[in-house]
N, C-alpha and C positions, 0 to 999 in steps of 0.2 A: 453433702446431703445432711450430715450430722449437724453442721452449723445452722442450716435452715430450720431443722427441727427444734433446736434450742431457741432460735429467734422466735419461732412460732409459739413455743411454750412460754417464753418470757413475755411476749405481747399478751397472751391469754391471761397470765397471772396479773399483769399490770391492769388490764381491763377489768378483771374480777375485783381487784382491790379498789379501783376507782368506783365501780358500780356499787360495791358494798358500802363505801363511804358516803356516796350520794344518797343511797337508800336510807342509811341511818340518819342523815340530816333531814331528809324530806318526809320520812314516814311519820305517821301519827302515833303518839304514845298511848298508854292505857287511859289517860284522861281525855284523849281526843285532840290534844295539842301537839304541835310539831316541836321537837327539841331546838331547832334553829330559832324559832320565834321566841322561845323562853330565853335563850341566850341573848338575843337582840334586846328583849325587854330589860334584862339585867344590865346590859351595857347602857341602855337609855337611862335607867335609874342612876347608874353611876355617873353618867355625864351630867344629869340634872343636879345631883348632889355637888359635884365638882363645880358646876356653874354657880350654884348658890354660894358655895364657900368662896369662890373667886370674887363674886359680887360683894360679899361681906368684907373681904380683904380690901377691895378697892375703896369701899366706903370709909373704912378705918384709915387707910392711907391718905385718902382725900382730906379727911378732917385734920389729920396730923400735918399734912402739907399746908393747909390753910392756916393752922395755928403758927407753924414755923415761919411762913411767909409774913404773917402779921408781925410776929416778934422781930424778924429781920428788918422789916420796913421801919418799925418804931426805933430800933437801935440805930439804923442808918440815919434816920432823921435827927436823933440825938447827936450823933457824931457830926453830921453836917452842920448843926447849929453851933457846934463848938469850934468850927473851923474859922481861923482868922482871915476872912476873905479880903478885907481891906488891906491888911499887911501883905497878903499874897499878891494882890493887884499892884500895889506900889513896888514890890520887889520885881515882879515881872516887867513892869514899865521901865525900871532901872536897867534890867538886863537887856531889854530891847533897845534902849537908847545907847547903851555901851556897845552893843553889837553894831548898831547903825553907824556910830562914830568910827569904829574899827574898820568897817567896810568902806566908809568914805575916805579914810586915810589911805587904805590900801589902793583903792581905785585911783585917787589923785596921784599917788606915787607912781603907779603904773603908767598913768597918762603922761606925767612929766618925763618918765624914761622913754616912752614912745615918741614924744615930741623931739627929745634930744637925738634919738636914733634917726628920725626923719631928717633933721637938720644936718647931721653928719653925712647921711646918704646923699643929700642934695649938694653938699660941698664937694663930695667925691665926684659926683656926676657933672659938677660945674653948672648947676641950675641956680 
């Protein structure tokens, strides 16, 4: 019986606390405005200021990014104009021809070995 009385008292106190809190938020103040509305207006102003600051920051960052992209492009073009493309092409052609010759030599050697192996096999089989 004692636990039931304590549970009832606890529920009543929780209900009273919630009721007072809701009343304080919804009631009208001396100026006729609700305190909750004033808090929401302050939050809205803060959000608006933060949005404007963010927009300003984005504009500044965008300008800086455009400047740096232009600078990077011009430096890249200068670097590309200094590259010895003709020499690089000749060197690459020489590498490819050397690789091609090495592959041909390897394949022809393997083919000769395979032919020899086939001849030996035929002799053993008597063909």
